[in-house]
C-alpha positions as CSV (number, residue, x, y, z in Angstrom):
1,X,0.0,0.0,0.0
2,X,2.9,2.4,0.8
3,X,4.3,1.7,-2.7
4,X,1.1,3.0,-4.4
5,X,1.3,6.3,-2.4
6,X,5.0,6.7,-3.2
7,X,4.2,6.1,-6.8
8,X,1.5,8.8,-6.9
9,X,3.8,11.3,-5.2
10,X,6.6,10.5,-7.6
11,X,4.3,10.9,-10.6
12,X,3.0,14.2,-9.2
13,X,6.6,15.5,-8.8
14,X,7.5,14.4,-12.3
15,X,4.4,16.1,-13.8
16,X,5.2,19.4,-12.0
17,X,8.7,19.4,-13.5
18,X,7.5,18.4,-17.0
19,X,4.8,21.1,-16.8
20,X,7.5,23.7,-16.0
21,X,9.3,22.7,-19.1
22,X,6.2,22.9,-21.2
23,X,5.4,26.3,-19.8
24,X,8.9,27.5,-20.6
25,X,8.7,26.2,-24.1
26,X,5.3,27.8,-24.8
27,X,6.4,31.1,-23.3
28,X,9.6,31.2,-25.4
29,X,7.8,30.5,-28.7
30,X,5.0,32.9,-28.1
31,X,5.6,35.8,-25.7
32,X,8.9,37.3,-26.9
33,X,7.5,37.8,-30.4
34,X,4.2,39.2,-29.3
35,X,5.2,41.5,-26.4
36,X,9.0,42.0,-26.9
37,X,9.8,40.3,-23.6
38,X,12.7,38.2,-22.6
39,X,12.7,34.4,-22.8
40,X,12.2,32.4,-19.7
41,X,14.8,30.1,-18.1
42,X,13.6,26.8,-16.7
43,X,13.6,27.8,-13.0
44,X,11.8,31.0,-13.8
45,X,9.1,28.9,-15.5
46,X,9.0,26.6,-12.5
47,X,8.5,29.5,-10.1
48,X,5.8,31.0,-12.4
49,X,4.0,27.7,-12.4
50,X,4.1,27.5,-8.6
51,X,2.8,31.1,-8.3
52,X,0.0,30.4,-10.8
53,X,-1.0,27.3,-8.8
54,X,-1.1,29.2,-5.6
55,X,-3.1,32.1,-7.1
56,X,-5.6,30.0,-9.0
57,X,-6.0,27.1,-6.5
58,X,-4.3,24.3,-8.3
59,X,-2.7,23.0,-5.1
60,X,-5.8,22.1,-3.0
61,X,-6.1,19.1,-0.9
62,X,-9.2,17.0,-0.4
63,X,-10.5,16.3,3.0
64,X,-11.1,12.8,4.3
65,X,-14.8,13.3,4.8
66,X,-17.0,13.3,1.7
67,X,-19.0,16.5,1.2
68,X,-16.8,18.4,3.7
69,X,-15.3,20.6,1.0
70,X,-16.7,24.0,-0.2
71,X,-20.0,23.9,-2.0
72,X,-20.8,26.2,-4.8
């Protein structure tokens, strides 16, 4: 059972790092030409991804009780 949890955590970490690379690539092929801004380095894209996740709620944790979360 612990192996499954470790696998999920490892997958999540890999996805975060891959997402930062994709964000950097998309930024560098789009934004410098449109707005005359500098290209992003990998760790800048990583930090930008973390900031966006914090601002827009991508890093939320579910509670153990069903229905205990916020209701719209």
